[in-house]
N, C-alpha and C positions, 0 to 999 in steps of 0.2 A: 578224057575225061568228064566225069557229071561237072558242067559245070551251074547247076542250077537242082534243087531238091526235085526227086522224081515223085511222078504222084502213082501208085504202085496199087493195084487191085489185091497182087499176092504177092508173098514172098516165101521163096521156099529156099531151106536153109538146110545145107550139108548135114552131117552128126558128129563123125569121128575130127575133133581138130577145131571146128567150127562152133557148135554148141558143149563136146565135151573133151575133155582133156584127156585123150586116148594114151599117152605115155606109159602110162605105169602098164595097161595093160598090153600093150608093143613090144615092154619089157620082159613080163613075165610070162608070153609066148614065146618071144627068141628063147630064154632061156632051157624052157622047158623041152623044146624039138630041138636045139643045139645039143642038151643030155641026148637025147633021143639016138642022136648019130654020131655020141662019145665027141663033140666039142666041147671046146671050151666056154662058158656062158659070157654073152657079150657086155661089152661096158653099153650106158644106153644110147649114143651118137651114132654104135654098129647095128643096137637094134633097130633103129628108127632106118635105116638105110635099108632094111627087108620092107617095110608096106610099101616105101619109097618107090624104089623098084616095080614092087608088082604091080604097084598100080598103073604105071606106066607100059608094063608087057617086059620089062628088062629082064634077065635073064640072072638066078643067084648063085651059080654053080661056086663063083669061089668062096659063096659061105656055107655053102653044104657038101663042099667037096664031090661034088658029083651025087651024092644024094637027095637032091633035090626033092623028087617026088614023093619016100618017105617022110623027109623034114616037111614037107607042105601039109600032107596028112595031121602030123599032131600038130603043127603052126596055127593051121587056120580053126581046128577045135581047140584048143588052148587059148587063141584071144578071143573065141567067142565064150566059150565058160570063162575067161580073165575080164571081160567088160560087165560082167555084175555084179564084181567088187573091185576091179583097179580103174574106174573112169570117175571120173571128176566132171562136174559141170566148170567151163571156162567164167573167173569170177567176178563178179554183179551182173551173170550172165539171164537171170532168172526174172529182175527188175526189165533189162532190155525189153526179154522177148514179151513181159505182160505189156510194156511202151507199144512195143511191135503190132502186136495183137488188136491196137484201138486203131492200127490205120493199114491194116490188110486184113486177109484172112491169110496165117502161117501155113507152110508144110513142113515136115522134113522127107529130105530124100535121102537114103544113104546107098552105100556100094555092099553094104554088109548084106552080106549070102544067108539069112535068119529069117522068119517069119515075120512079118511087122507087129504081131502080139509080143513080140520081145524085147523090141523098141519100143514099141507103147511103155513095156510095163518098165525101163530104162529110165523112161521121160516122167514115167506115176512116181515115181521112187524121190526123184527130184523135184518134184513136185511143180512140171512145166507143162504134160501130157492136156491139161486142159486148155491151153492157148493155142493148140496146133486144130484145125479140121482137117490134115491129113497127115499119113506116114506112109510112104514109099518105099520098099527096099528092095532090094538086087531081083527076088523072087517073085515081084510083081511085075516084070514084064521080059519080053524077049535077049534082050540087049541091057544093063546096065550103064552108067555113064561111062564115056562119056556120049553115048549112041541119047540124042533128045528121048527116047522114047518116055522114061522114066518123068519127066518134066512137063512133056505133051497129055500125059495122062491124067498126072495132078492136077493141070491145069483144066481139062476135059470135067473131071470128078469134080470139080469146084464151082463149072462153070463159070471160070476165068479166061480171058483172052489173052495168049500165052506173051503175046506181044507187050502189055499191060504190068509183065508179072518181072519179078526178079530173082535172080536167084545169088546165092552166095554161099562161098564154100573155101575149102585151105587148099585143093586140089586144083592142080593144071585140066583133072577131067570135070569138074563143075564150071570151068571156064569153057570148053569147049561143047558141052554138052548146051548151056545157054546157047552160046552163037549160034551155037546148029538150029535150035529150039525157034529163038530169036527175039530170045526173052534179055533184059540187060543183067551182065553180068558184073559180080563185086567178088574181088580177090579177098581173103584175109591171112593174115601172119598169125594165124594164132595154131596153126597146125604142122602138117612133113614140109610144104615147099616155101624154096624162100622167092626174097620179093622179085631175082633175075629173070626163075622159072617163072613168077605170073604174070611177069610185067610180056615177055616172049609171047603173051598168049593174047594181047593187047585186051584184055576187062575193060568195061566200060567205068571200073572204080576199084583202085586196092586201099586197104583198109588194116590196121592193126588188129582190128577183132569186129566182133558184131556189136559191140558195146558201142563203138563210133557209125554204126550203122544209123538209127534213129535223126541222125542230127542231116543226113541225106534223103530222107524220107517225109513229103508234108504232112 
C-alpha cells in the first residue's frame, strides 16, 4: 500500500461507480430487460449483480432463464439510454476533480461501448468535462479493460509515461488493466465491487471514493 504521496503526471479515472453513480441506470435497464423476457422486475441488489457478473465474464442464465441473448440485447440498449437520465455525480466529486486537475492531467477510461462524444456530453452536462484532457471508451481500443490497451493509448495521447500515471476505479478490471500497463492502481469502494474483491487484486491503494484521492497526490 502507498505510504507516501504520489507524484502523478496523469490520473485516469473510471466512469461508472467512480465519477458517476450509475445504480439508477443499472436498475432501469434490468427492469426493462426482465420485462422483455417476462420476468419480474428485480430489486436493486439483484439488478446490480448483472453488471458485476458481466464485467467478470460470468454467466447470468439463472437471471435470464436461458434467454440471455435476448435479455442482453435489450439490457445494453436500455442501459446506455438510461445513463442519459439516471446517472448522477458521486457527491462532492466535481470539486475533487477540479482539485485533481491542478495536480496532473486527467482522463476518463470507461468500458462503455459508446462513442466518446456520448461520454463527453454526459460529463459536460455535469460541468466537469473541462477538467479532462482525454476520454477513452471501449470503442476506442481493440480490447477494453482489463487489457492495458486503453491506458497505454491514453498515456501516449497525452505524452505521458504510463509508469507515472494512476488508474482509479471501482472494478477489478481497472486494477488488472493498471497492473498490466505498469500504472499505479487505486481501487474505490463507491461502485459495484466490495473491498474483499478489490483486495484480492492487490492494488496499491483502496479508498472510499475519489474524494479521498487528493490526499495521496502531491
